[in-house]
C-alpha positions as CSV (number, residue, x, y, z in Angstrom):
1,M,84.9,83.6,96.9
2,K,81.8,85.4,95.5
3,A,80.9,88.8,93.9
4,L,77.8,90.8,93.6
5,I,77.7,93.4,91.2
6,A,76.0,96.6,91.4
7,K,75.5,98.7,88.3
8,I,74.6,102.1,89.0
9,P,74.0,105.2,86.6
10,A,77.1,107.5,87.0
11,D,75.2,110.7,87.0
12,L,73.1,109.4,89.9
13,L,76.2,108.4,91.9
14,I,78.3,111.5,91.0
15,K,75.3,113.5,92.5
16,R,75.9,112.2,95.8
17,V,79.9,111.8,95.7
18,P,81.5,114.1,93.7
19,H,85.1,113.3,92.6
20,I,84.2,109.6,92.6
21,E,86.8,109.0,90.3
22,R,89.3,109.1,93.0
23,F,88.0,106.2,94.5
24,I,88.5,104.1,91.5
25,G,90.7,101.2,92.8
26,V,90.8,102.0,96.8
27,P,89.9,98.8,98.6
28,M,86.8,99.1,101.0
29,R,86.4,96.4,103.9
30,G,82.9,95.0,103.9
31,H,83.1,93.8,107.3
32,Q,83.7,97.1,109.4
33,G,81.7,100.2,109.6
34,S,79.1,101.4,106.8
35,A,80.8,99.7,104.2
36,A,79.4,96.2,106.3
37,L,76.3,98.0,106.5
38,L,76.2,98.5,102.3
39,S,77.4,94.7,102.0
40,S,74.6,93.7,104.2
41,F,71.8,95.7,102.3
42,L,73.4,94.4,99.2
43,Q,73.3,90.9,100.2
44,N,69.8,90.9,101.6
45,L,68.6,92.6,98.9
46,W,69.9,90.0,96.5
47,G,68.3,87.2,98.9
48,Q,65.0,88.8,98.6
49,A,65.1,90.2,95.4
50,D,61.8,88.0,94.1
51,L,59.9,89.5,97.2
52,I,60.2,93.2,96.4
53,S,57.7,94.6,93.9
54,P,59.0,96.5,91.0
55,A,57.3,100.0,92.0
56,E,59.0,99.6,95.2
57,G,62.3,98.5,93.7
58,E,62.0,101.6,91.3
59,A,60.9,104.2,93.6
60,V,62.7,103.7,97.1
61,L,65.7,101.1,96.8
62,P,67.5,103.2,94.4
63,G,67.8,106.0,96.8
64,M,68.7,103.9,99.5
65,L,71.5,102.5,98.0
66,L,72.9,105.7,96.7
67,D,72.6,107.0,100.3
68,L,74.3,103.9,101.8
69,M,77.0,104.3,99.0
70,A,77.5,108.1,99.9
71,L,78.2,107.2,103.5
72,V,80.6,104.5,102.7
73,F,82.5,106.6,100.4
74,S,82.7,109.6,102.9
75,E,84.3,107.4,105.3
76,T,86.6,105.8,103.1
77,A,90.3,106.4,102.8
78,P,90.3,110.4,103.7
79,A,93.8,110.7,102.5
80,V,93.3,109.1,98.9
81,K,90.1,110.1,98.2
82,D,91.4,114.0,98.2
83,M,94.5,112.9,96.7
84,A,94.8,113.9,92.7
85,P,96.2,111.1,90.7
86,S,99.0,112.7,89.7
87,D,99.9,113.4,93.8
88,L,99.6,109.5,93.9
89,R,102.0,109.0,91.3
90,R,104.4,111.2,92.9
91,R,103.9,109.4,96.3
92,A,104.1,106.2,94.5
93,C,107.7,107.4,92.7
94,A,108.6,108.3,95.7
95,L,108.2,105.1,97.7
96,I,109.9,103.4,94.6
97,R,113.0,105.4,94.8
98,E,113.3,104.7,98.6
99,Q,112.4,100.8,98.5
100,S,113.3,99.5,95.0
101,T,116.5,97.8,96.1
102,D,114.3,95.4,98.5
103,P,113.7,92.3,96.2
104,D,110.3,91.6,97.7
105,F,109.1,95.3,96.9
106,D,106.7,95.0,94.1
107,V,103.7,96.7,92.7
108,Q,101.5,95.0,94.7
109,T,103.6,96.3,98.0
110,T,103.3,99.9,96.4
111,A,99.5,99.6,96.2
112,K,99.1,98.5,99.7
113,V,101.1,101.0,101.3
114,L,99.5,103.9,99.2
115,G,96.0,102.3,100.3
116,V,94.8,101.7,96.6
117,T,94.3,98.4,94.5
118,P,97.3,97.5,92.2
119,R,95.0,97.9,89.2
120,Y,94.0,101.4,90.3
121,L,98.1,102.4,90.7
122,Q,98.4,101.0,87.2
123,L,95.5,103.4,85.7
124,V,97.6,106.1,87.5
125,F,100.7,105.2,86.1
126,S,99.4,104.6,82.6
127,R,98.1,108.1,82.3
128,A,101.7,109.1,82.2
129,G,102.6,106.7,79.6
130,E,104.4,104.0,82.1
131,T,103.9,101.4,84.4
132,P,104.5,100.8,88.0
133,H,106.7,97.9,87.3
134,G,108.5,99.5,84.6
135,C,109.4,102.5,87.3
136,I,110.5,99.7,89.8
137,L,112.6,98.1,87.0
138,S,114.1,101.5,85.8
139,R,115.1,102.4,89.5
140,R,116.7,99.2,89.9
141,L,118.6,99.1,86.8
142,S,119.8,102.9,87.5
143,V,120.9,101.6,90.7
144,A,122.9,98.8,89.3
145,A,124.4,100.9,86.7
146,D,125.6,103.3,89.3
147,L,127.1,100.5,91.4
148,I,128.7,99.3,88.5
149,R,130.5,102.6,87.7
150,T,131.4,103.7,91.1
151,N,132.2,100.3,92.9
152,R,134.4,98.2,90.7
153,S,135.1,96.1,94.1
154,L,131.4,94.5,93.9
155,S,131.2,91.3,91.9
156,L,128.1,91.5,89.2
157,T,126.3,89.2,91.4
158,E,126.6,91.5,94.5
159,V,125.4,94.6,92.0
160,A,122.5,92.7,91.0
161,L,121.2,91.4,94.5
162,Q,122.2,95.2,96.1
163,S,119.8,96.7,93.4
164,G,116.9,94.5,93.9
165,F,117.2,91.7,91.5
166,N,116.8,88.1,92.8
167,D,118.8,86.4,90.1
168,L,121.4,87.2,87.6
169,S,120.1,86.1,84.6
170,S,117.0,88.3,84.8
171,F,118.9,91.3,85.8
172,G,121.4,90.4,82.9
173,R,118.4,90.5,80.2
174,A,116.9,93.7,81.8
175,F,120.3,95.7,82.0
176,R,121.1,94.6,78.3
177,R,117.5,95.8,77.3
178,R,117.8,99.2,78.9
179,F,121.5,100.3,78.3
180,G,122.1,98.1,75.0
181,M,125.1,95.8,76.5
182,S,125.8,93.5,79.1
183,P,126.4,94.6,82.7
184,R,130.2,93.4,82.0
185,A,130.4,95.3,79.0
186,Y,129.2,98.2,80.7
187,R,131.7,98.0,83.6
188,C,134.3,97.5,80.6
189,A,133.3,100.5,79.2
190,N,133.0,102.8,82.1
191,S,136.5,102.0,83.5
């Protein structure tokens, strides 16, 4: 995989794309629509860089590049671009509450459903002093604790599986860290 990184002064970009921070971590497909045009422009520009005069490079190209970027941002993720980070976090937490008992549900799945990158989702959660993985784990442990308290007929393995854990040892370690005792001791204490 190749990557071409373009440095753009923030003040110039913000003039054309207000609230640019709402696009941090939003995936853009470089093979569709205006993003394909921008991608092609950047690749051709890189391939022809030695043929462009310095005057032309300074006078014309920055404006063209910024205009193309503004077009891409105007067409990308309309629901996400208008969403404040706090709203995105609320949506992520609601999704986690609904899906956390699925053992295949993880941070990548959450980000994909919300249309952002895992890194951006982590950034949004970090503003509240947490992580998306921690939120998923906390929800799974809360479900497990409720199952232990309310359904004594379930074995601890069944509790672990029904609350979204893949194996009993990771469940036991996480449970002990959260509640200060093993799931078995928790069951005895809540009898």
